[in-house]
KEKE-3310 file (N, C-alpha, C; in steps of 0.2 Angstrom, whole numbers, plus 5000, padded with zeros to 4 digits):
npx = (4796:4796:4802:4813:4812:4823:4829:4821:4824:4837:4840:4831:4838:4850:4846:4841:4852:4859:4850:4853:4867:4864:4857:4867:4876:4869:4866:4876:4883:4891:4905:4910:4906:4916:4928:4928:4931:4945:4952:4953:4958:4970:4975:4976:4987:4989:4982:4988:5003:5001:5010:5020:5038:5051:5067:5083:5100:5114:5133:5129:5136:5149:5146:5141:5153:5160:5152:5152:5165:5166:5158:5165:5179:5194:5198:5187:5178:5170:5157:5149:5134:5131:5130:5118:5110:5116:5111:5098:5098:5102:5091:5076:5064:5053:5050:5053:5067:5073:5083:5089:5098:5112:5122:5132:5137:5134:5121:5113:5123:5122:5108:5104:5119:5121:5112:5103:5113:5114:5101:5100:5107:5109:5102:5086:5069:5054:5041:5023:5017:5023:5036:5054:5063:5075:5070:5065:5073:5065:5072:5070:5071:5066:5059:5054:5042:5030:5030:5033:5021:5014:5020:5030:5017:5016:5027:5033:5045:5051:5062:5065:5076:5081:5072:5058:5062:5053:5038:5026:5008:4996:4981:4968:4962:4965:4975:4992:5004:5014:5024:5019:5007:5012:5018:5006:5000:5010:5009:4996:4997:5006:5021:5037:5045:5059:5070:5077:5084:5089:5086:5082:5073:5065:5062:5056:5043:5039:5041:5049:5065:5079:5092:5107:5117:5110:5103:5092:5087:5078:5066:5049:5046:5035:5025:5031:5026:5010:5003:5000:5007:5019:5017:5014:5027:5036:5031:5032:5045:5062:5073:5086:5100:5111:5125:5137:5150:5152:5159:5162:5168:5181:5188)
npy = (4995:4978:4963:4951:4935:4931:4942:4949:4939:4941:4956:4955:4945:4953:4964:4959:4957:4970:4975:4964:4967:4981:4978:4970:4981:4992:4984:4974:4960:4959:4954:4955:4970:4972:4966:4974:4989:4986:4983:4996:5003:4997:5000:5014:5016:5007:5003:5010:5002:4991:4988:4975:4974:4978:4974:4977:4974:4979:4970:4962:4953:4957:4969:4963:4957:4968:4972:4961:4964:4975:4974:4961:4962:4961:4949:4941:4928:4920:4911:4897:4896:4910:4913:4911:4921:4932:4930:4932:4946:4952:4952:4950:4947:4952:4944:4941:4935:4921:4916:4900:4889:4884:4891:4906:4906:4918:4923:4933:4945:4948:4951:4962:4969:4971:4973:4981:4993:4992:4993:5008:5014:5011:5000:5001:5006:5006:5013:5012:5025:5029:5034:5033:5027:5025:5011:5012:5001:4987:4983:4968:4960:4942:4939:4949:4954:4952:4964:4975:4975:4984:4993:4984:4982:4994:4992:4992:4984:4972:4966:4951:4943:4929:4918:4909:4910:4918:4922:4913:4919:4920:4931:4936:4924:4919:4913:4918:4917:4925:4928:4919:4926:4937:4932:4930:4943:4950:4942:4946:4958:4963:4965:4965:4951:4948:4934:4926:4911:4899:4887:4872:4866:4856:4858:4868:4866:4854:4835:4820:4818:4818:4818:4811:4816:4825:4827:4822:4813:4804:4806:4810:4826:4838:4851:4868:4878:4880:4870:4879:4892:4887:4886:4899:4905:4900:4904:4917:4921:4919:4904:4900:4889:4888:4882:4871:4872:4882:4899:4907:4901:4898:4909)
npz = (4838:4835:4849:4847:4855:4859:4860:4870:4881:4885:4886:4898:4907:4910:4914:4928:4933:4934:4944:4956:4956:4962:4972:4980:4983:4992:5002:5010:5017:5033:5033:5018:5018:5027:5023:5010:5016:5021:5011:5005:5012:5010:5000:5000:5009:5019:5035:5050:5056:5048:5040:5032:5042:5030:5023:5013:5016:5011:5008:5019:5026:5032:5037:5050:5054:5059:5066:5077:5081:5085:5097:5103:5103:5095:5094:5091:5084:5068:5067:5060:5060:5060:5047:5042:5051:5044:5029:5032:5038:5027:5016:5024:5019:5026:5037:5056:5068:5075:5086:5090:5103:5108:5124:5125:5111:5106:5103:5110:5110:5095:5095:5105:5104:5092:5083:5086:5083:5070:5064:5068:5059:5048:5042:5034:5032:5022:5028:5030:5027:5015:5017:5020:5032:5047:5057:5074:5086:5098:5112:5124:5139:5143:5154:5158:5151:5158:5167:5159:5147:5143:5135:5126:5118:5111:5102:5088:5082:5091:5100:5109:5120:5129:5128:5138:5150:5154:5166:5169:5172:5184:5181:5189:5190:5177:5166:5159:5150:5142:5133:5122:5119:5114:5100:5097:5095:5087:5076:5071:5069:5062:5066:5069:5075:5084:5092:5105:5112:5124:5126:5116:5104:5106:5120:5118:5111:5113:5114:5109:5117:5109:5107:5112:5120:5129:5145:5148:5138:5128:5135:5135:5132:5140:5130:5132:5123:5111:5099:5088:5091:5087:5076:5069:5074:5064:5053:5055:5057:5053:5057:5066:5071:5084:5087:5098:5105:5121:5119:5127:5139:5135:5135)
capx = (4801:4797:4810:4813:4812:4830:4833:4820:4828:4845:4840:4827:4844:4854:4841:4840:4860:4861:4847:4857:4872:4862:4854:4872:4879:4866:4864:4881:4884:4895:4911:4910:4909:4923:4932:4929:4935:4952:4954:4954:4962:4976:4975:4978:4993:4989:4984:4994:5004:4997:5014:5027:5043:5057:5072:5089:5108:5120:5136:5128:5142:5155:5141:5140:5157:5162:5148:5156:5173:5166:5154:5167:5187:5199:5197:5181:5177:5165:5153:5143:5128:5130:5130:5110:5108:5118:5104:5092:5100:5103:5084:5072:5057:5045:5052:5059:5073:5074:5090:5088:5103:5118:5125:5139:5138:5133:5117:5113:5129:5121:5101:5107:5122:5122:5105:5101:5116:5112:5094:5098:5113:5111:5096:5080:5063:5048:5034:5015:5013:5025:5044:5058:5068:5077:5065:5066:5073:5065:5075:5069:5073:5059:5057:5051:5038:5022:5031:5035:5022:5010:5025:5028:5013:5014:5033:5035:5049:5050:5067:5064:5081:5081:5064:5056:5061:5046:5034:5019:5005:4990:4977:4959:4961:4966:4983:4993:5011:5017:5028:5015:5003:5016:5018:5001:5000:5014:5006:4990:4997:5013:5024:5042:5047:5066:5070:5083:5083:5095:5081:5081:5065:5062:5060:5050:5036:5036:5041:5053:5073:5082:5100:5111:5120:5106:5102:5085:5089:5074:5062:5045:5048:5028:5027:5031:5021:5008:5007:4999:5011:5024:5015:5017:5033:5038:5028:5034:5052:5069:5075:5095:5100:5118:5124:5142:5156:5151:5165:5165:5172:5188:5192)
capy = (4988:4971:4960:4943:4931:4929:4949:4950:4937:4946:4962:4952:4943:4960:4968:4954:4955:4975:4973:4962:4971:4988:4976:4970:4988:4993:4980:4971:4958:4961:4951:4958:4974:4975:4965:4981:4993:4984:4983:4999:5007:4996:5004:5021:5016:5003:5002:5010:4996:4986:4983:4968:4977:4971:4980:4973:4975:4975:4968:4960:4948:4962:4974:4959:4955:4974:4971:4956:4965:4982:4971:4957:4965:4958:4940:4938:4922:4918:4905:4894:4899:4916:4913:4911:4929:4936:4929:4938:4954:4954:4953:4947:4946:4953:4941:4942:4931:4918:4912:4895:4884:4884:4897:4906:4907:4925:4925:4941:4948:4949:4953:4967:4974:4974:4972:4990:4999:4991:4998:5014:5016:5004:4998:5006:5001:5007:5013:5013:5032:5028:5037:5027:5027:5020:5010:5009:4993:4988:4974:4968:4952:4939:4939:4960:4952:4954:4970:4979:4973:4988:4995:4980:4982:4999:4992:4989:4979:4968:4959:4948:4939:4921:4917:4902:4911:4921:4919:4911:4923:4921:4937:4936:4916:4918:4911:4921:4915:4931:4928:4917:4931:4942:4929:4931:4951:4949:4938:4950:4966:4962:4968:4962:4947:4944:4933:4923:4906:4894:4881:4866:4866:4850:4860:4874:4865:4847:4831:4816:4821:4811:4820:4807:4819:4828:4822:4821:4810:4796:4806:4814:4832:4843:4859:4876:4885:4874:4870:4886:4898:4885:4887:4907:4905:4893:4908:4923:4921:4914:4900:4900:4886:4889:4873:4870:4873:4888:4902:4910:4897:4896:4916)
capz = (4836:4842:4850:4848:4860:4862:4863:4877:4888:4885:4892:4907:4911:4911:4921:4932:4935:4937:4953:4959:4959:4966:4981:4985:4985:4996:5009:5010:5024:5038:5031:5014:5019:5030:5016:5008:5020:5023:5004:5001:5018:5012:4993:5002:5012:5025:5042:5056:5059:5045:5034:5036:5040:5025:5020:5011:5017:5008:5013:5029:5031:5033:5044:5056:5055:5059:5074:5081:5084:5088:5103:5107:5102:5089:5093:5088:5078:5063:5067:5054:5061:5057:5039:5043:5051:5036:5026:5036:5038:5018:5014:5030:5016:5029:5042:5060:5067:5081:5087:5097:5103:5113:5127:5122:5104:5102:5102:5115:5106:5090:5095:5111:5105:5087:5077:5087:5080:5062:5063:5069:5055:5042:5039:5033:5030:5020:5032:5029:5022:5009:5019:5021:5039:5053:5063:5084:5089:5105:5116:5132:5142:5142:5160:5158:5145:5161:5170:5151:5144:5140:5132:5123:5113:5109:5098:5080:5080:5095:5101:5117:5125:5134:5128:5140:5157:5156:5172:5167:5178:5183:5181:5190:5190:5169:5164:5154:5145:5140:5125:5116:5117:5110:5096:5092:5092:5080:5071:5070:5069:5058:5069:5069:5082:5083:5098:5105:5117:5126:5125:5112:5100:5111:5125:5117:5107:5117:5111:5114:5116:5104:5108:5116:5124:5135:5152:5146:5131:5127:5137:5132:5136:5139:5127:5133:5119:5110:5092:5085:5093:5084:5067:5070:5074:5058:5047:5053:5056:5051:5064:5065:5078:5088:5089:5099:5113:5124:5118:5133:5143:5132:5136)
cpx = (4799:4804:4808:4814:4818:4833:4829:4823:4835:4844:4836:4834:4849:4850:4842:4850:4861:4856:4850:4863:4870:4860:4863:4875:4875:4867:4869:4880:4891:4905:4913:4912:4913:4930:4935:4933:4943:4954:4956:4956:4970:4979:4979:4983:4993:4986:4989:4996:5003:5001:5022:5032:5050:5060:5078:5096:5112:5127:5135:5132:5148:5150:5142:5145:5160:5158:5153:5165:5172:5161:5160:5175:5188:5199:5188:5179:5169:5163:5147:5137:5128:5129:5122:5107:5111:5113:5099:5093:5099:5095:5079:5066:5052:5045:5056:5064:5072:5080:5089:5094:5106:5121:5133:5142:5137:5127:5113:5117:5125:5112:5101:5112:5124:5117:5103:5105:5115:5106:5095:5102:5113:5104:5088:5074:5057:5040:5027:5013:5020:5033:5045:5062:5071:5073:5067:5066:5071:5068:5072:5071:5066:5055:5055:5045:5033:5023:5029:5029:5017:5014:5027:5024:5011:5022:5030:5040:5053:5057:5066:5069:5078:5074:5064:5061:5058:5042:5027:5013:4998:4985:4970:4961:4963:4977:4986:5001:5010:5020:5022:5010:5008:5018:5013:4998:5004:5012:5002:4991:5002:5016:5031:5044:5056:5068:5075:5083:5088:5092:5082:5073:5061:5056:5055:5043:5036:5040:5048:5062:5076:5091:5104:5115:5117:5106:5095:5084:5082:5066:5058:5045:5039:5032:5026:5025:5016:5009:5004:5004:5018:5023:5016:5023:5038:5037:5030:5043:5057:5071:5084:5096:5110:5118:5134:5145:5153:5156:5167:5170:5179:5192:5194)
cpy = (4982:4968:4955:4940:4930:4938:4950:4945:4938:4951:4958:4950:4951:4966:4966:4956:4965:4977:4971:4964:4977:4983:4974:4976:4991:4988:4974:4967:4958:4960:4955:4966:4977:4973:4974:4987:4992:4985:4992:5005:5005:4999:5011:5022:5012:5005:5006:5003:4988:4982:4980:4976:4974:4978:4974:4976:4975:4976:4966:4958:4954:4969:4970:4958:4962:4972:4968:4959:4971:4979:4966:4958:4959:4952:4938:4932:4924:4911:4900:4895:4907:4919:4914:4918:4931:4934:4933:4944:4955:4957:4948:4946:4948:4949:4942:4935:4928:4913:4906:4891:4888:4890:4899:4907:4914:4928:4934:4948:4952:4954:4960:4971:4977:4975:4980:4995:5000:4994:5006:5017:5015:5004:5002:5004:5009:5008:5013:5019:5032:5031:5031:5030:5023:5018:5009:5002:4992:4981:4975:4959:4948:4938:4948:4958:4957:4964:4978:4977:4978:4992:4991:4980:4987:4996:4991:4982:4977:4962:4957:4941:4935:4920:4910:4904:4917:4918:4918:4915:4921:4928:4936:4928:4914:4918:4914:4919:4921:4931:4921:4922:4936:4938:4930:4937:4951:4948:4944:4954:4970:4966:4963:4959:4946:4940:4928:4917:4900:4889:4877:4868:4859:4854:4866:4871:4856:4840:4825:4817:4817:4814:4815:4812:4825:4825:4823:4816:4803:4797:4812:4820:4837:4851:4864:4880:4877:4875:4877:4891:4894:4885:4894:4909:4904:4900:4916:4924:4915:4912:4900:4896:4888:4884:4873:4872:4882:4894:4905:4906:4897:4903:4915)
cpz = (4841:4844:4850:4856:4863:4865:4870:4884:4887:4889:4898:4910:4912:4916:4927:4937:4940:4943:4957:4961:4964:4973:4984:4988:4990:5003:5006:5019:5026:5036:5024:5015:5022:5025:5012:5009:5021:5014:5001:5006:5015:5004:4995:5006:5018:5030:5044:5059:5055:5039:5036:5036:5036:5024:5016:5014:5013:5010:5019:5033:5034:5036:5049:5060:5060:5068:5079:5084:5086:5098:5107:5109:5095:5089:5091:5082:5074:5065:5063:5054:5060:5051:5040:5045:5047:5031:5027:5034:5030:5013:5020:5026:5022:5035:5048:5062:5073:5079:5092:5097:5112:5118:5126:5115:5101:5102:5103:5111:5100:5094:5101:5109:5095:5081:5082:5083:5072:5060:5065:5063:5051:5038:5039:5029:5025:5024:5028:5025:5017:5011:5020:5027:5041:5058:5070:5084:5097:5108:5124:5133:5144:5150:5162:5155:5151:5165:5165:5146:5139:5134:5127:5117:5108:5102:5091:5077:5088:5096:5110:5117:5129:5134:5133:5149:5160:5162:5166:5171:5178:5185:5183:5189:5181:5168:5159:5152:5139:5133:5121:5114:5115:5104:5091:5090:5088:5075:5067:5066:5064:5060:5068:5075:5080:5092:5100:5112:5119:5125:5117:5109:5102:5115:5126:5116:5110:5113:5115:5114:5115:5105:5112:5121:5133:5140:5150:5141:5132:5130:5133:5135:5134:5136:5132:5130:5115:5103:5087:5087:5088:5076:5066:5069:5065:5053:5046:5054:5052:5056:5062:5074:5081:5091:5090:5105:5115:5124:5124:5138:5142:5134:5142)
residu = (MET:ASP:LEU:THR:ASP:GLU:GLN:ARG:ALA:LYS:LEU:LEU:ALA:GLU:LYS:GLU:ARG:ILE:GLU:ALA:GLU:GLN:ALA:ARG:SER:LYS:LYS:LYS:ASP:ARG:THR:ALA:LEU:MET:GLY:ASP:ILE:ALA:ARG:GLN:TYR:ARG:ARG:ASN:GLY:GLY:PHE:LYS:GLY:ASP:THR:LYS:VAL:ARG:TRP:THR:LEU:PRO:SER:ALA:ASP:LEU:GLN:LEU:MET:ARG:GLY:LEU:VAL:TYR:ALA:ILE:GLY:PRO:ASP:ALA:GLN:TRP:LEU:PRO:GLU:TYR:ASP:GLY:VAL:VAL:ASP:TRP:LEU:ALA:ASP:ASN:LYS:GLY:LYS:GLY:LEU:MET:CYS:ILE:GLY:ASP:CYS:GLY:ARG:GLY:LYS:THR:VAL:ILE:THR:ARG:ASP:ILE:LEU:PRO:VAL:LEU:PHE:LYS:THR:LEU:ILE:GLU:VAL:ARG:PHE:SER:ASP:GLY:SER:VAL:GLY:HIS:PRO:ILE:TYR:ASN:TYR:PHE:LEU:ALA:LYS:GLU:LEU:ARG:THR:ARG:TRP:SER:GLU:ILE:GLU:ARG:CYS:LYS:ILE:VAL:CYS:VAL:ASP:ASP:VAL:GLY:THR:GLU:PRO:ILE:ALA:LYS:VAL:TYR:GLY:GLU:THR:HIS:ASN:TYR:PHE:ALA:GLU:LEU:VAL:ASP:ILE:CYS:ASN:ASP:ARG:ASP:LYS:LEU:LEU:ILE:CYS:SER:THR:ASN:LEU:THR:GLN:ILE:GLN:LEU:PHE:GLY:GLY:LYS:ASP:ASP:ASP:PRO:GLU:SER:PRO:THR:PHE:GLY:GLN:ILE:LEU:PRO:ALA:ARG:TYR:ASP:GLN:ARG:ILE:PHE:SER:ARG:LEU:VAL:GLY:ASN:THR:VAL:ARG:VAL:TYR:PHE:GLU:GLY:GLU:ASP:LEU:ARG:MET:LYS:ARG)
# end
């Protein structure tokens, strides 16, 4: 049976399409090949450590208040900034927490004393293998980042207290800012970062100090962490600002 010119053109186009597809499947560039592998592993449960840590916690406000009473005593006060912590506890949406601001407002009490108990008893997450359980909560002081670095790298949930006090070290002539490197690792490996600092955002990331009560008011402060770290913290954490008088001074 003779084919029309239109039928011949369609057959030729289909043949070329099949040949091109076969060629792509036999020899893909490295980027495409790695993309296929990554998608396959994600469909099969994900790489180890490749799943964001996410949970929901009912009655998060009640649980946080109970923790405050347990850690501080019956005279524990509820501060306005705790509402932001409650929102994060109720549904973290796969993000960590960064507590920024004044001393004596409960940042360390929350990150060191309350959150470990909640993770051990109430907060459950779904792991990459589909199982559900209580993740291990790892707490470190910022000044320990260098001496405990290998241990910190292995953690899925990392809490760093007193950010800004960590040493900036030189190793074989190369400068290491360990908190900045930790932010990169948490971003690249889907680790959950929880941290606190007594420094202001200006002190952390630089800029003009516009706080009239600050001793550096009007000055241009240098950045301790660069814009890339700021961007990754913004993308991967919920920031809660602790502002007000030091409650420890009133006791």
